[in-house]
C-alpha positions as CSV (number, residue, x, y, z in Angstrom):
1,X,202.5,-94.4,-132.4
2,X,201.7,-91.1,-131.4
3,X,197.9,-91.6,-131.2
4,X,198.5,-94.2,-129.1
5,X,200.8,-91.9,-126.5
6,X,197.8,-89.4,-126.4
7,X,195.1,-92.1,-125.7
8,X,197.5,-93.6,-122.7
9,X,198.5,-90.3,-121.5
10,X,196.8,-87.6,-119.3
11,X,197.7,-85.0,-121.7
12,X,195.3,-81.9,-121.1
13,X,194.5,-81.0,-124.7
14,X,193.0,-77.5,-124.2
15,X,197.0,-76.8,-122.3
16,X,198.3,-78.0,-125.1
17,X,196.5,-76.2,-127.7
18,X,197.0,-73.1,-126.0
19,X,200.8,-73.3,-125.9
20,X,200.9,-74.1,-129.5
21,X,199.0,-70.8,-130.4
22,X,201.2,-69.0,-128.4
23,X,204.1,-70.2,-130.1
24,X,202.3,-69.9,-133.8
25,X,200.4,-66.5,-133.2
26,X,202.1,-64.3,-130.5
27,X,204.8,-63.1,-132.6
28,X,207.3,-64.0,-129.8
29,X,209.1,-66.4,-131.7
30,X,211.4,-66.3,-134.4
31,X,211.1,-68.8,-137.7
32,X,215.0,-69.7,-139.0
33,X,216.0,-71.5,-141.7
34,X,218.4,-74.2,-141.6
35,X,221.6,-74.4,-143.8
36,X,224.3,-76.4,-144.5
37,X,226.3,-75.2,-141.8
38,X,223.6,-75.7,-138.9
39,X,223.4,-79.6,-140.0
40,X,227.5,-79.7,-140.2
41,X,227.4,-78.2,-136.3
42,X,224.8,-80.7,-135.5
43,X,227.3,-83.3,-136.4
44,X,230.3,-81.7,-134.7
45,X,228.0,-81.8,-131.3
46,X,227.3,-85.6,-132.0
47,X,231.2,-86.1,-132.3
48,X,232.0,-84.4,-129.2
49,X,229.8,-86.7,-127.2
50,X,226.1,-85.6,-127.2
51,X,224.2,-88.1,-129.5
52,X,220.9,-86.4,-129.4
53,X,220.5,-85.0,-132.8
54,X,216.9,-83.5,-131.9
55,X,218.8,-81.4,-129.0
56,X,221.6,-80.7,-131.4
57,X,220.1,-78.9,-134.2
58,X,217.9,-76.2,-132.2
59,X,221.2,-75.5,-130.3
60,X,223.2,-75.3,-133.4
61,X,220.3,-72.9,-134.7
62,X,220.5,-70.7,-131.5
63,X,224.1,-70.3,-131.8
64,X,224.1,-69.2,-135.7
65,X,221.3,-66.8,-135.4
66,X,222.1,-65.4,-131.8
67,X,218.6,-67.0,-130.3
68,X,218.0,-68.0,-126.8
69,X,216.9,-71.7,-126.7
70,X,214.2,-72.5,-123.9
71,X,214.9,-76.0,-122.8
72,X,214.2,-78.1,-119.5
73,X,217.2,-80.3,-120.8
74,X,219.8,-80.7,-117.8
75,X,221.7,-83.0,-119.7
76,X,222.3,-80.7,-122.8
77,X,223.1,-78.0,-120.4
78,X,225.6,-80.1,-118.8
79,X,227.2,-80.9,-121.9
80,X,227.4,-77.5,-122.6
81,X,229.3,-76.6,-119.7
82,X,231.9,-79.6,-120.1
83,X,232.6,-78.9,-123.7
84,X,232.9,-74.8,-122.9
85,X,230.4,-74.4,-125.5
86,X,228.5,-71.0,-126.3
87,X,225.8,-71.0,-123.7
88,X,222.4,-70.0,-125.6
89,X,220.0,-71.9,-123.1
90,X,217.2,-70.6,-121.2
91,X,215.7,-72.5,-118.5
92,X,211.7,-72.1,-117.2
93,X,212.9,-70.9,-114.2
94,X,214.7,-67.8,-115.3
95,X,211.6,-66.4,-117.5
96,X,209.9,-63.1,-116.1
97,X,206.6,-62.3,-116.5
């Protein structure tokens, strides 16, 4: 299925590769090791009403490890505000170079 998505989309593979290299080789990003507490927090978020586990895991990581989570997910932002959760989100418009 993923190969089909690539075939049918207009993904700029050179830009995609550059982005991945930035993540993997820049030294600006932290690798985290999830533990039971992270996954328990993920399920708590699910129980509060945010049903996207793929969002919940990195958000739980960001809280536990005191990291900023770079995202464009406005729904996650609204959920965090609504539930008055710790805001660890960073949106691209806040980045300065």
